[in-house]
Z-matrix of the N, CA and C atoms (Angstrom, degrees):
N
C 1 1.481
C 2 1.525 1 110.72
N 3 1.335 2 116.54 1 -41.56
C 4 1.454 3 121.25 2 178.74
C 5 1.525 4 110.36 3 -63.91
N 6 1.328 5 116.55 4 -39.33
C 7 1.459 6 121.05 5 178.88
C 8 1.530 7 111.02 6 -63.30
N 9 1.332 8 116.71 7 -40.65
C 10 1.468 9 120.66 8 178.11
C 11 1.525 10 111.04 9 -63.59
N 12 1.350 11 116.42 10 -39.96
C 13 1.463 12 120.42 11 179.79
C 14 1.524 13 110.75 12 -63.85
N 15 1.337 14 116.19 13 -44.56
C 16 1.461 15 119.87 14 178.78
C 17 1.523 16 111.40 15 -62.24
N 18 1.321 17 116.58 16 -39.98
C 19 1.472 18 120.73 17 178.52
C 20 1.522 19 110.86 18 -62.44
N 21 1.327 20 116.62 19 -42.08
C 22 1.464 21 121.31 20 179.52
C 23 1.532 22 110.91 21 -63.78
N 24 1.338 23 116.72 22 -43.54
C 25 1.465 24 121.17 23 -179.39
C 26 1.527 25 110.63 24 -64.52
N 27 1.338 26 116.29 25 -43.31
C 28 1.464 27 119.53 26 179.34
C 29 1.522 28 111.17 27 -62.69
N 30 1.320 29 117.83 28 -40.38
C 31 1.465 30 121.35 29 178.49
C 32 1.522 31 111.29 30 -64.48
N 33 1.346 32 116.55 31 -41.71
C 34 1.470 33 120.23 32 178.71
C 35 1.524 34 110.59 33 -64.88
N 36 1.336 35 116.58 34 -38.24
C 37 1.459 36 120.75 35 179.26
C 38 1.520 37 110.66 36 -65.07
N 39 1.332 38 116.76 37 -42.28
C 40 1.458 39 120.06 38 178.77
C 41 1.524 40 111.39 39 -62.90
N 42 1.345 41 116.57 40 -42.55
C 43 1.471 42 119.95 41 179.11
C 44 1.518 43 111.14 42 -62.84
N 45 1.341 44 117.00 43 -41.27
C 46 1.462 45 120.77 44 -179.56
C 47 1.518 46 111.16 45 -64.13
N 48 1.326 47 116.52 46 -43.02
C 49 1.462 48 120.61 47 -179.86
C 50 1.525 49 110.45 48 -64.51
N 51 1.347 50 117.48 49 -42.41
C 52 1.462 51 120.88 50 179.01
C 53 1.518 52 111.30 51 -61.70
N 54 1.351 53 116.13 52 -44.03
C 55 1.467 54 119.86 53 179.24
C 56 1.521 55 111.31 54 -64.31
N 57 1.333 56 117.38 55 -40.59
C 58 1.463 57 120.96 56 179.63
C 59 1.520 58 111.08 57 -64.31
N 60 1.338 59 117.06 58 -41.74
C 61 1.459 60 120.52 59 178.74
C 62 1.527 61 111.22 60 -65.85
N 63 1.328 62 116.50 61 -38.76
C 64 1.463 63 120.09 62 178.63
C 65 1.525 64 111.05 63 -64.97
N 66 1.341 65 115.94 64 -41.82
C 67 1.468 66 119.64 65 179.00
C 68 1.517 67 111.00 66 -64.38
N 69 1.337 68 116.47 67 -39.96
C 70 1.461 69 120.13 68 179.36
C 71 1.525 70 110.89 69 -65.16
N 72 1.350 71 116.60 70 -39.90
C 73 1.456 72 120.24 71 178.81
C 74 1.521 73 111.18 72 -64.46
N 75 1.351 74 115.53 73 -40.55
C 76 1.468 75 119.36 74 178.78
C 77 1.522 76 111.06 75 -64.26
N 78 1.331 77 116.56 76 -43.08
C 79 1.469 78 120.25 77 -179.19
C 80 1.513 79 111.18 78 -64.67
N 81 1.343 80 117.30 79 -35.83
C 82 1.452 81 120.62 80 179.94
C 83 1.518 82 110.66 81 -69.84
N 84 1.341 83 116.74 82 -36.98
C 85 1.452 84 120.76 83 -177.19
C 86 1.523 85 111.61 84 -75.84
N 87 1.331 86 116.61 85 -31.43
C 88 1.469 87 119.92 86 -177.43
C 89 1.522 88 110.44 87 -67.38
N 90 1.313 89 116.59 88 140.91
C 91 1.460 90 119.90 89 -178.60
C 92 1.521 91 110.44 90 -74.41
N 93 1.276 92 117.24 91 -36.14
C 94 1.463 93 120.19 92 178.47
C 95 1.509 94 108.84 93 -166.04
N 96 1.319 95 115.50 94 154.80
C 97 1.455 96 121.13 95 177.34
C 98 1.521 97 107.66 96 -135.81
N 99 1.322 98 115.35 97 119.02
C 100 1.460 99 121.10 98 -179.47
C 101 1.520 100 109.64 99 -111.41
N 102 1.323 101 115.84 100 141.40
C 103 1.465 102 120.50 101 178.68
C 104 1.519 103 108.97 102 -152.13
N 105 1.326 104 115.39 103 140.59
C 106 1.461 105 120.47 104 176.19
C 107 1.523 106 111.06 105 -71.36
N 108 1.325 107 115.61 106 143.52
C 109 1.452 108 123.23 107 174.28
C 110 1.524 109 109.04 108 -136.83
N 111 1.324 110 115.43 109 158.84
C 112 1.466 111 120.19 110 179.85
C 113 1.522 112 110.30 111 -85.23
N 114 1.312 113 114.91 112 150.01
C 115 1.467 114 121.26 113 -178.59
C 116 1.526 115 111.56 114 -113.01
N 117 1.322 116 117.27 115 -71.62
C 118 1.464 117 121.77 116 -174.72
C 119 1.521 118 113.34 117 -100.84
N 120 1.323 119 116.90 118 -23.76
C 121 1.468 120 120.65 119 -178.43
C 122 1.521 121 109.06 120 -147.80
N 123 1.311 122 115.15 121 154.13
C 124 1.456 123 120.68 122 179.20
C 125 1.525 124 110.12 123 -61.74
N 126 1.323 125 115.36 124 126.19
C 127 1.454 126 120.31 125 177.98
C 128 1.510 127 115.50 126 86.06
N 129 1.360 128 119.06 127 6.01
C 130 1.468 129 118.28 128 -178.89
C 131 1.539 130 112.24 129 -77.87
N 132 1.337 131 117.72 130 -23.84
C 133 1.471 132 122.67 131 175.48
C 134 1.528 133 111.95 132 51.69
N 135 1.319 134 116.57 133 39.72
C 136 1.460 135 120.42 134 -178.95
C 137 1.523 136 112.58 135 -84.31
N 138 1.326 137 117.09 136 -15.22
C 139 1.459 138 121.09 137 -179.23
C 140 1.524 139 110.54 138 -105.45
N 141 1.323 140 115.31 139 148.72
C 142 1.461 141 122.24 140 171.66
C 143 1.524 142 107.03 141 -125.61
N 144 1.324 143 116.20 142 115.87
C 145 1.465 144 121.65 143 -178.66
C 146 1.513 145 109.80 144 -92.02
N 147 1.318 146 115.77 145 133.82
C 148 1.459 147 122.71 146 177.92
C 149 1.521 148 108.28 147 -108.83
N 150 1.330 149 116.79 148 105.66
C 151 1.463 150 121.08 149 -177.00
C 152 1.521 151 112.06 150 -67.84
N 153 1.330 152 117.59 151 -23.97
C 154 1.457 153 120.79 152 -177.59
C 155 1.527 154 112.05 153 -74.50
N 156 1.334 155 117.50 154 -34.46
C 157 1.462 156 121.09 155 -177.28
C 158 1.523 157 113.32 156 -107.67
N 159 1.334 158 117.06 157 -14.97
C 160 1.454 159 119.81 158 -175.85
C 161 1.519 160 113.35 159 78.20
N 162 1.345 161 117.38 160 15.27
C 163 1.459 162 121.71 161 -179.73
C 164 1.524 163 110.92 162 -94.76
N 165 1.327 164 114.42 163 151.12
C 166 1.458 165 122.49 164 166.91
C 167 1.528 166 107.56 165 -114.77
N 168 1.319 167 115.07 166 125.61
C 169 1.466 168 121.25 167 -179.62
C 170 1.520 169 109.48 168 -105.46
N 171 1.324 170 115.81 169 133.89
C 172 1.463 171 121.12 170 172.57
C 173 1.515 172 107.62 171 -90.43
N 174 1.335 173 117.01 172 125.49
C 175 1.456 174 119.01 173 -177.03
C 176 1.531 175 110.80 174 -57.16
N 177 1.333 176 117.99 175 135.05
C 178 1.465 177 120.50 176 178.26
C 179 1.528 178 113.11 177 -60.98
N 180 1.323 179 117.15 178 -20.40
C 181 1.471 180 119.84 179 179.27
C 182 1.523 181 110.41 180 -60.17
N 183 1.329 182 117.16 181 -33.57
C 184 1.461 183 120.78 182 -177.38
C 185 1.528 184 111.54 183 -67.18
N 186 1.335 185 117.53 184 -29.00
C 187 1.469 186 120.79 185 -176.09
C 188 1.526 187 112.02 186 -111.30
N 189 1.312 188 117.96 187 20.11
C 190 1.464 189 119.65 188 -178.17
C 191 1.530 190 110.72 189 -66.86
N 192 1.327 191 113.55 190 155.25
C 193 1.461 192 122.07 191 177.09
C 194 1.534 193 112.95 192 66.10
N 195 1.348 194 116.48 193 24.52
C 196 1.464 195 121.14 194 177.01
C 197 1.522 196 109.47 195 -119.47
N 198 1.336 197 117.34 196 136.62
C 199 1.458 198 121.09 197 178.55
C 200 1.525 199 109.75 198 -65.54
N 201 1.322 200 115.66 199 167.88
C 202 1.470 201 120.15 200 -171.37
C 203 1.528 202 112.04 201 -58.44
N 204 1.318 203 117.71 202 -44.82
C 205 1.463 204 120.89 203 -177.35
C 206 1.524 205 112.04 204 -104.83
N 207 1.329 206 117.12 205 34.84
C 208 1.467 207 121.00 206 -179.46
C 209 1.527 208 110.46 207 -61.08
N 210 1.341 209 117.78 208 145.48
C 211 1.470 210 120.55 209 178.53
C 212 1.526 211 113.14 210 -55.47
N 213 1.336 212 116.37 211 -35.48
C 214 1.466 213 119.08 212 179.74
C 215 1.535 214 111.26 213 -64.61
N 216 1.332 215 115.63 214 -36.50
C 217 1.466 216 120.03 215 179.15
C 218 1.532 217 110.10 216 -70.82
N 219 1.318 218 116.09 217 -42.60
C 220 1.470 219 120.59 218 178.21
C 221 1.529 220 110.35 219 -61.19
N 222 1.333 221 116.95 220 -39.00
C 223 1.465 222 120.78 221 179.20
C 224 1.531 223 110.91 222 -63.98
N 225 1.327 224 117.40 223 -39.99
C 226 1.461 225 120.47 224 177.36
C 227 1.523 226 111.12 225 -63.03
N 228 1.308 227 116.54 226 -36.69
C 229 1.456 228 120.64 227 179.39
C 230 1.530 229 111.37 228 -69.92
N 231 1.312 230 116.21 229 -42.09
C 232 1.462 231 120.16 230 -175.58
C 233 1.529 232 112.67 231 -77.98
N 234 1.316 233 116.96 232 -39.69
C 235 1.463 234 120.42 233 -174.88
C 236 1.531 235 113.70 234 -86.57
N 237 1.332 236 116.70 235 -30.27
C 238 1.466 237 119.10 236 -172.52
C 239 1.521 238 113.89 237 -120.16
N 240 1.323 239 116.92 238 3.38
C 241 1.459 240 119.99 239 173.91
C 242 1.518 241 115.78 240 77.77
N 243 1.329 242 117.73 241 19.56
C 244 1.458 243 119.83 242 177.52
C 245 1.526 244 110.38 243 -82.24
N 246 1.313 245 114.58 244 163.04
C 247 1.469 246 122.68 245 172.56
C 248 1.524 247 107.46 246 -146.99
N 249 1.321 248 116.07 247 160.74
C 250 1.455 249 119.34 248 173.64
C 251 1.524 250 108.94 249 -71.34
N 252 1.319 251 116.65 250 128.03
C 253 1.465 252 120.87 251 176.14
C 254 1.520 253 109.44 252 -73.85
N 255 1.320 254 116.13 253 153.79
C 256 1.458 255 120.49 254 176.03
C 257 1.525 256 109.85 255 -78.31
N 258 1.322 257 115.30 256 163.85
C 259 1.462 258 119.78 257 177.65
C 260 1.527 259 110.44 258 -61.27
N 261 1.333 260 116.93 259 -36.69
C 262 1.468 261 120.69 260 179.43
C 263 1.527 262 110.89 261 -63.59
N 264 1.335 263 117.35 262 -41.49
C 265 1.464 264 121.09 263 -179.91
C 266 1.523 265 111.59 264 -65.34
N 267 1.319 266 116.70 265 -43.45
C 268 1.470 267 119.99 266 -179.02
C 269 1.523 268 110.35 267 -68.67
N 270 1.317 269 115.79 268 -42.09
C 271 1.472 270 119.46 269 178.48
C 272 1.531 271 110.32 270 -59.63
N 273 1.321 272 116.51 271 -42.91
C 274 1.466 273 120.76 272 178.66
C 275 1.526 274 110.91 273 -63.57
N 276 1.334 275 117.24 274 -42.22
C 277 1.472 276 121.37 275 178.07
C 278 1.522 277 111.00 276 -57.31
N 279 1.313 278 116.39 277 -47.15
C 280 1.463 279 120.65 278 -174.42
C 281 1.528 280 112.17 279 -73.38
N 282 1.316 281 117.36 280 -43.76
C 283 1.458 282 119.71 281 -177.46
C 284 1.523 283 112.29 282 -73.59
N 285 1.332 284 117.12 283 -31.55
C 286 1.459 285 120.38 284 -179.05
C 287 1.520 286 111.74 285 -71.71
N 288 1.315 287 116.48 286 -35.85
C 289 1.467 288 120.38 287 -171.84
C 290 1.519 289 114.93 288 -103.53
N 291 1.329 290 117.76 289 -15.71
C 292 1.462 291 120.03 290 -176.76
C 293 1.533 292 109.26 291 -134.06
N 294 1.322 293 115.70 292 122.18
C 295 1.463 294 121.02 293 -179.82
C 296 1.523 295 108.96 294 -77.45
N 297 1.318 296 115.65 295 79.72
C 298 1.457 297 120.78 296 -173.09
C 299 1.528 298 109.46 297 -127.35
N 300 1.337 299 117.96 298 138.24
C 301 1.466 300 120.03 299 176.32
C 302 1.529 301 110.57 300 -71.93
N 303 1.312 302 115.12 301 153.99
C 304 1.465 303 121.01 302 179.76
C 305 1.524 304 108.82 303 -95.50
N 306 1.311 305 115.69 304 122.18
C 307 1.455 306 120.44 305 175.53
C 308 1.521 307 114.25 306 86.67
N 309 1.324 308 113.04 307 159.88
C 310 1.458 309 122.05 308 179.21
C 311 1.522 310 110.52 309 -69.07
N 312 1.323 311 121.55 310 144.37
C 313 1.466 312 127.90 311 13.74
C 314 1.532 313 113.93 312 -91.38
N 315 1.334 314 119.19 313 -2.40
C 316 1.445 315 120.29 314 -179.36
C 317 1.519 316 111.92 315 76.82
N 318 1.326 317 115.97 316 -153.98
C 319 1.463 318 120.79 317 -179.01
C 320 1.521 319 109.42 318 -155.55
N 321 1.345 320 115.00 319 167.35
C 322 1.459 321 119.70 320 176.35
C 323 1.521 322 110.24 321 -67.60
N 324 1.342 323 116.19 322 -38.83
C 325 1.464 324 119.50 323 175.16
C 326 1.515 325 111.66 324 -63.52
N 327 1.327 326 116.09 325 -32.74
C 328 1.458 327 120.13 326 177.19
C 329 1.516 328 112.70 327 -64.46
N 330 1.342 329 117.17 328 -28.23
C 331 1.462 330 121.16 329 177.18
C 332 1.526 331 110.26 330 -59.50
N 333 1.348 332 117.20 331 -45.27
C 334 1.465 333 121.10 332 179.00
C 335 1.528 334 111.17 333 -66.31
N 336 1.326 335 116.52 334 -38.21
C 337 1.471 336 119.87 335 178.84
C 338 1.526 337 110.82 336 -63.70
N 339 1.327 338 116.34 337 -40.94
C 340 1.470 339 119.68 338 178.35
C 341 1.526 340 110.26 339 -67.03
N 342 1.337 341 117.23 340 -34.51
C 343 1.468 342 120.91 341 174.49
C 344 1.529 343 110.67 342 -57.30
N 345 1.323 344 116.35 343 -44.06
C 346 1.462 345 120.86 344 178.70
C 347 1.531 346 110.86 345 -63.85
N 348 1.321 347 116.17 346 -39.30
C 349 1.458 348 120.58 347 176.92
C 350 1.528 349 110.97 348 -62.72
N 351 1.344 350 116.85 349 -47.21
C 352 1.464 351 120.55 350 -179.78
C 353 1.530 352 111.33 351 -61.42
N 354 1.333 353 117.08 352 -34.86
C 355 1.462 354 120.18 353 -179.94
C 356 1.526 355 111.62 354 -62.91
N 357 1.326 356 117.69 355 -29.34
C 358 1.462 357 121.82 356 -179.65
C 359 1.528 358 112.30 357 -93.34
N 360 1.324 359 116.57 358 -46.40
C 361 1.461 360 120.92 359 -171.09
C 362 1.530 361 113.86 360 -101.78
N 363 1.328 362 117.52 361 -16.16
C 364 1.450 363 120.07 362 178.01
C 365 1.524 364 112.91 363 89.60
N 366 1.330 365 115.17 364 169.81
C 367 1.460 366 123.00 365 178.35
C 368 1.517 367 108.41 366 -107.52
N 369 1.327 368 115.78 367 124.29
C 370 1.464 369 119.60 368 -179.33
C 371 1.527 370 111.30 369 -76.90
N 372 1.333 371 116.30 370 -40.82
C 373 1.469 372 118.60 371 -179.46
C 374 1.523 373 109.98 372 -149.01
N 375 1.319 374 115.61 373 128.67
C 376 1.464 375 121.99 374 173.96
C 377 1.528 376 108.24 375 -89.91
N 378 1.316 377 115.28 376 97.64
C 379 1.464 378 120.46 377 -178.34
C 380 1.524 379 110.06 378 -102.12
N 381 1.332 380 114.34 379 169.58
C 382 1.464 381 121.21 380 172.36
C 383 1.520 382 107.54 381 -128.20
N 384 1.329 383 114.63 382 137.73
C 385 1.456 384 120.90 383 -175.80
C 386 1.535 385 110.21 384 -117.29
N 387 1.340 386 114.91 385 176.05
C 388 1.465 387 122.01 386 -178.98
C 389 1.523 388 111.52 387 54.31
N 390 1.304 389 113.90 388 51.08
C 391 1.456 390 118.79 389 178.78
C 392 1.505 391 113.92 390 67.42
N 393 1.341 392 115.86 391 26.65
C 394 1.448 393 120.33 392 178.24
C 395 1.514 394 114.02 393 87.81
N 396 1.341 395 117.43 394 6.43
C 397 1.458 396 120.31 395 -176.37
C 398 1.531 397 113.04 396 -75.62
N 399 1.327 398 117.10 397 -36.06
C 400 1.469 399 119.92 398 -175.25
C 401 1.521 400 109.79 399 -127.87
N 402 1.335 401 114.73 400 150.98
C 403 1.465 402 120.27 401 175.06
C 404 1.523 403 109.63 402 -78.53
N 405 1.316 404 115.79 403 141.20
C 406 1.472 405 119.92 404 177.65
C 407 1.537 406 109.40 405 -142.91
N 408 1.342 407 117.81 406 66.81
C 409 1.460 408 120.99 407 178.43
C 410 1.522 409 110.93 408 -64.04
N 411 1.338 410 115.61 409 151.50
C 412 1.455 411 119.00 410 -175.88
C 413 1.516 412 111.27 411 -156.95
N 414 1.316 413 115.10 412 158.04
C 415 1.459 414 123.35 413 173.05
C 416 1.523 415 107.57 414 -141.88
N 417 1.321 416 115.49 415 124.43
C 418 1.462 417 121.24 416 176.20
C 419 1.520 418 109.17 417 -126.74
N 420 1.348 419 115.47 418 165.72
C 421 1.451 420 119.37 419 177.04
C 422 1.522 421 112.03 420 -153.80
N 423 1.322 422 115.15 421 143.65
C 424 1.460 423 120.34 422 172.80
C 425 1.528 424 110.33 423 -61.56
N 426 1.336 425 116.68 424 144.46
C 427 1.461 426 121.61 425 166.79
C 428 1.528 427 108.22 426 -113.93
N 429 1.319 428 115.58 427 173.89
C 430 1.463 429 120.21 428 179.31
C 431 1.522 430 112.18 429 -77.61
N 432 1.333 431 117.15 430 -12.12
C 433 1.463 432 121.35 431 -174.70
C 434 1.526 433 110.88 432 -78.11
N 435 1.321 434 115.36 433 128.71
C 436 1.460 435 120.86 434 -179.05
C 437 1.522 436 110.78 435 -76.17
N 438 1.335 437 115.17 436 145.91
C 439 1.456 438 120.46 437 174.66
C 440 1.515 439 111.25 438 -82.63
N 441 1.319 440 116.44 439 178.81
C 442 1.466 441 120.39 440 179.59
C 443 1.521 442 112.20 441 -67.80
N 444 1.323 443 116.40 442 -36.25
C 445 1.470 444 120.18 443 179.69
C 446 1.525 445 109.67 444 -81.93
N 447 1.316 446 118.62 445 141.80
C 448 1.466 447 121.07 446 178.64
C 449 1.533 448 111.36 447 -58.68
N 450 1.325 449 115.53 448 141.52
C 451 1.458 450 119.90 449 176.91
C 452 1.507 451 114.76 450 76.23
N 453 1.336 452 117.33 451 17.73
C 454 1.467 453 120.13 452 178.61
C 455 1.533 454 110.34 453 -119.01
N 456 1.319 455 116.05 454 156.57
C 457 1.471 456 123.50 455 175.25
C 458 1.526 457 107.91 456 -130.65
N 459 1.330 458 114.90 457 145.93
C 460 1.462 459 119.22 458 178.87
C 461 1.518 460 110.09 459 -77.25
N 462 1.328 461 115.49 460 134.99
C 463 1.459 462 121.69 461 178.17
C 464 1.521 463 109.58 462 -110.76
N 465 1.330 464 114.90 463 148.31
C 466 1.464 465 122.49 464 176.73
C 467 1.520 466 108.42 465 -130.58
N 468 1.337 467 115.12 466 153.24
C 469 1.451 468 117.94 467 178.28
C 470 1.511 469 111.93 468 -179.62
N 471 1.324 470 115.05 469 -163.78
C 472 1.468 471 123.06 470 -178.91
C 473 1.521 472 109.57 471 -133.58
N 474 1.334 473 115.18 472 150.25
C 475 1.452 474 120.22 473 -179.25
C 476 1.525 475 109.65 474 -148.04
N 477 1.326 476 115.07 475 146.67
C 478 1.458 477 122.34 476 170.06
C 479 1.523 478 107.99 477 -118.70
N 480 1.322 479 115.13 478 143.19
C 481 1.462 480 120.38 479 175.87
C 482 1.509 481 107.95 480 -142.55
N 483 1.336 482 115.63 481 115.86
C 484 1.459 483 120.90 482 -174.55
C 485 1.531 484 107.92 483 59.88
N 486 1.327 485 119.71 484 -117.09
C 487 1.471 486 121.93 485 179.34
C 488 1.519 487 111.97 486 -110.27
N 489 1.321 488 117.58 487 21.59
C 490 1.455 489 123.10 488 -177.76
C 491 1.529 490 109.42 489 -116.77
N 492 1.317 491 114.92 490 156.70
C 493 1.459 492 119.42 491 178.08
C 494 1.511 493 110.75 492 -147.72
N 495 1.355 494 115.56 493 149.60
C 496 1.463 495 119.28 494 178.85
C 497 1.528 496 110.27 495 -159.56
N 498 1.324 497 114.21 496 169.59
C 499 1.460 498 120.89 497 178.22
C 500 1.522 499 109.93 498 -95.20
N 501 1.323 500 116.42 499 132.69
C 502 1.457 501 122.27 500 173.46
C 503 1.526 502 107.25 501 -85.01
N 504 1.328 503 117.20 502 123.80
C 505 1.463 504 120.80 503 -175.31
C 506 1.528 505 111.13 504 -133.22
N 507 1.329 506 115.06 505 144.60
C 508 1.475 507 122.18 506 175.00
C 509 1.523 508 111.92 507 52.75
N 510 1.318 509 116.22 508 43.11
C 511 1.457 510 121.54 509 -178.12
C 512 1.532 511 108.86 510 -94.39
N 513 1.335 512 118.61 511 108.96
C 514 1.468 513 119.74 512 -175.93
C 515 1.525 514 112.42 513 -76.34
N 516 1.331 515 115.02 514 128.05
C 517 1.458 516 121.90 515 175.07
C 518 1.528 517 108.30 516 -123.81
N 519 1.311 518 115.22 517 144.15
C 520 1.463 519 119.70 518 175.12
C 521 1.533 520 109.91 519 -64.80
N 522 1.323 521 116.59 520 142.83
C 523 1.470 522 120.62 521 179.29
C 524 1.521 523 112.06 522 -63.34
N 525 1.316 524 117.27 523 -18.28
C 526 1.465 525 121.06 524 179.32
C 527 1.526 526 112.32 525 -96.32
N 528 1.322 527 116.97 526 5.72
C 529 1.466 528 120.46 527 179.76
C 530 1.524 529 110.21 528 -74.12
N 531 1.318 530 115.70 529 140.40
C 532 1.464 531 120.86 530 169.12
C 533 1.520 532 107.60 531 -135.72
N 534 1.327 533 114.59 532 120.88
C 535 1.460 534 121.35 533 -172.95
C 536 1.519 535 107.90 534 -146.60
N 537 1.328 536 116.94 535 144.99
C 538 1.462 537 120.87 536 -177.78
C 539 1.524 538 112.87 537 -61.79
N 540 1.322 539 117.75 538 -29.98
C 541 1.466 540 120.00 539 -179.46
C 542 1.523 541 112.41 540 -81.45
N 543 1.328 542 117.60 541 -9.52
C 544 1.461 543 122.21 542 -171.64
C 545 1.523 544 111.52 543 -114.02
N 546 1.316 545 115.83 544 117.16
C 547 1.458 546 121.23 545 173.39
C 548 1.515 547 110.38 546 -116.30
N 549 1.322 548 116.38 547 -142.56
C 550 1.466 549 121.67 548 -177.44
C 551 1.521 550 109.39 549 -135.87
N 552 1.334 551 115.86 550 136.47
C 553 1.460 552 120.09 551 173.30
C 554 1.522 553 108.20 552 -86.82
N 555 1.330 554 115.35 553 93.23
C 556 1.464 555 121.67 554 179.56
C 557 1.528 556 108.79 555 -103.56
N 558 1.327 557 115.64 556 136.25
C 559 1.461 558 121.00 557 -174.94
C 560 1.524 559 109.11 558 -140.20
N 561 1.332 560 115.79 559 155.29
C 562 1.461 561 121.51 560 175.18
C 563 1.525 562 108.44 561 -152.75
N 564 1.321 563 114.89 562 162.68
C 565 1.458 564 119.40 563 174.12
C 566 1.531 565 108.44 564 -67.74
N 567 1.335 566 116.79 565 142.60
C 568 1.454 567 120.67 566 178.74
C 569 1.518 568 109.79 567 -64.01
N 570 1.355 569 118.81 568 122.49
C 571 1.471 570 120.52 569 178.59
C 572 1.522 571 111.03 570 -58.20
N 573 1.342 572 115.76 571 140.62
C 574 1.458 573 120.88 572 179.57
C 575 1.515 574 109.33 573 -73.25
N 576 1.327 575 116.29 574 125.71
C 577 1.464 576 121.25 575 -179.59
C 578 1.519 577 110.17 576 -84.21
N 579 1.340 578 116.04 577 138.10
C 580 1.461 579 121.16 578 176.96
C 581 1.522 580 111.71 579 -91.77
N 582 1.328 581 117.16 580 -2.81
C 583 1.466 582 121.40 581 179.58
C 584 1.525 583 108.24 582 -90.28
N 585 1.327 584 119.16 583 122.59
C 586 1.463 585 120.54 584 -178.33
C 587 1.517 586 111.97 585 -67.55
N 588 1.327 587 115.46 586 150.04
C 589 1.460 588 120.97 587 176.86
C 590 1.527 589 110.03 588 -67.54
N 591 1.357 590 118.54 589 151.35
C 592 1.468 591 121.08 590 179.47
C 593 1.527 592 113.02 591 -55.96
N 594 1.335 593 117.16 592 -39.89
C 595 1.468 594 119.37 593 179.66
C 596 1.521 595 111.20 594 -62.82
N 597 1.342 596 116.90 595 -36.33
C 598 1.456 597 120.35 596 178.50
C 599 1.519 598 110.77 597 -66.22
N 600 1.327 599 116.30 598 -40.86
C 601 1.467 600 120.39 599 178.24
C 602 1.520 601 110.79 600 -61.76
N 603 1.343 602 116.56 601 -43.31
C 604 1.462 603 120.31 602 -179.97
C 605 1.521 604 111.06 603 -62.81
N 606 1.324 605 117.13 604 -44.69
C 607 1.462 606 120.64 605 179.67
C 608 1.521 607 111.69 606 -61.84
N 609 1.336 608 116.34 607 -42.91
C 610 1.462 609 120.26 608 179.23
C 611 1.528 610 110.85 609 -63.58
N 612 1.343 611 116.21 610 -42.25
C 613 1.462 612 119.66 611 -179.60
C 614 1.528 613 111.38 612 -64.28
N 615 1.338 614 116.42 613 -41.80
C 616 1.460 615 119.82 614 179.14
C 617 1.520 616 110.65 615 -65.11
N 618 1.329 617 115.62 616 -44.53
C 619 1.458 618 119.11 617 179.58
C 620 1.518 619 112.09 618 -62.13
N 621 1.336 620 117.32 619 -42.32
C 622 1.464 621 121.09 620 178.50
C 623 1.524 622 110.84 621 -63.83
N 624 1.344 623 116.33 622 -40.54
C 625 1.460 624 119.19 623 178.66
C 626 1.512 625 112.49 624 -62.17
N 627 1.319 626 116.81 625 -40.76
C 628 1.458 627 120.44 626 179.37
C 629 1.531 628 111.49 627 -66.63
N 630 1.342 629 116.43 628 -37.32
C 631 1.464 630 119.67 629 177.53
C 632 1.525 631 111.62 630 -64.08
N 633 1.349 632 116.09 631 -42.53
C 634 1.463 633 119.76 632 179.75
C 635 1.527 634 111.38 633 -64.81
N 636 1.321 635 116.14 634 -40.28
C 637 1.466 636 119.19 635 179.32
C 638 1.527 637 110.66 636 -65.43
N 639 1.340 638 116.19 637 -41.72
C 640 1.461 639 119.43 638 179.46
C 641 1.529 640 110.78 639 -64.04
N 642 1.343 641 117.00 640 -38.68
C 643 1.468 642 120.33 641 179.23
C 644 1.529 643 110.88 642 -65.35
N 645 1.323 644 115.98 643 -41.50
C 646 1.471 645 118.91 644 178.95
C 647 1.529 646 111.39 645 -64.53
N 648 1.331 647 115.79 646 -36.21
C 649 1.460 648 118.69 647 178.54
C 650 1.531 649 111.09 648 -63.76
N 651 1.339 650 115.65 649 -39.28
C 652 1.468 651 118.25 650 179.99
C 653 1.522 652 111.86 651 -68.38
N 654 1.335 653 116.66 652 -34.60
C 655 1.468 654 120.77 653 -177.39
C 656 1.530 655 112.62 654 -81.85
N 657 1.315 656 118.69 655 -19.58
C 658 1.465 657 121.14 656 -176.49
C 659 1.530 658 110.23 657 -63.87
N 660 1.376 659 118.91 658 133.53
C 661 1.469 660 121.26 659 179.74
C 662 1.513 661 111.08 660 -66.85
N 663 1.296 662 114.46 661 138.68
C 664 1.452 663 119.16 662 179.03
C 665 1.528 664 109.67 663 -78.96
N 666 1.322 665 117.64 664 141.75
C 667 1.468 666 119.71 665 178.86
C 668 1.534 667 110.77 666 -65.37
N 669 1.361 668 114.99 667 139.94
C 670 1.469 669 119.93 668 -179.48
C 671 1.520 670 110.04 669 -69.71
N 672 1.324 671 114.75 670 143.05
C 673 1.453 672 119.60 671 179.72
C 674 1.527 673 109.84 672 -79.93
N 675 1.294 674 116.62 673 138.17
C 676 1.473 675 120.68 674 177.84
C 677 1.523 676 109.85 675 -69.92
N 678 1.337 677 117.06 676 139.62
C 679 1.466 678 119.07 677 179.82
C 680 1.517 679 111.23 678 -63.12
N 681 1.314 680 113.48 679 142.96
C 682 1.466 681 118.83 680 -178.96
C 683 1.512 682 110.72 681 -69.90
N 684 1.299 683 117.12 682 138.76
C 685 1.474 684 122.36 683 177.33
C 686 1.522 685 110.44 684 -83.91
N 687 1.336 686 116.94 685 121.89
C 688 1.470 687 118.96 686 -178.39
C 689 1.530 688 110.90 687 -65.63
N 690 1.291 689 113.60 688 140.88
C 691 1.467 690 118.65 689 178.85
C 692 1.534 691 110.29 690 -85.13
N 693 1.313 692 114.99 691 141.90
C 694 1.458 693 120.10 692 177.53
C 695 1.528 694 109.94 693 -85.69
N 696 1.269 695 112.80 694 139.13
C 697 1.456 696 117.74 695 176.12
C 698 1.512 697 110.83 696 -84.16
N 699 1.284 698 115.80 697 139.09
C 700 1.459 699 120.04 698 177.66
C 701 1.513 700 110.99 699 -94.16
């Protein structure tokens, strides 16, 4: 019975290790992995975690209609460790994770890519263009990169117009601008979690179980040997 238990534990350990190695290989091969996370309340989905870079992005929708150096933005930086991302960082985020053309007129395929972006980061403003004929929702955000004109910062974002979609890039906005479509690209390093991953817990439990079984085997009394029967001489 003890032998069967050890065999079962060893098989479970092998399966766990194989699954962990496969997951690690997949994560290494993937260009990026984005997932919503909660920030201030359960279910608010204000954060987007990037597993490829280790960054946490605060959706620009949360900081829309605030000037570049607004007190609310400064408070987020001081209390929660955010900073304004550079234009290069935001451009890399968008191009790496969303197959979207840069600049107008965009493409039909870009419309679907912007849909994926909106599902993660949200829509800052639902506008209508061409005299109100077509919907053109959009989300933009300030970056830390200065524009050519004094007092401006480059903004990046996504937009849909009719059935087309594209990325807004290098769009200079005044630092004193406040607009519903314009928020802030705030980013921080992903905080280190003190809660172990489920796979780690399983491995530790299996390892501890094997140690306890091995210790019990060493402590178990050995069966006494039967006395040898003397042979009769003929």
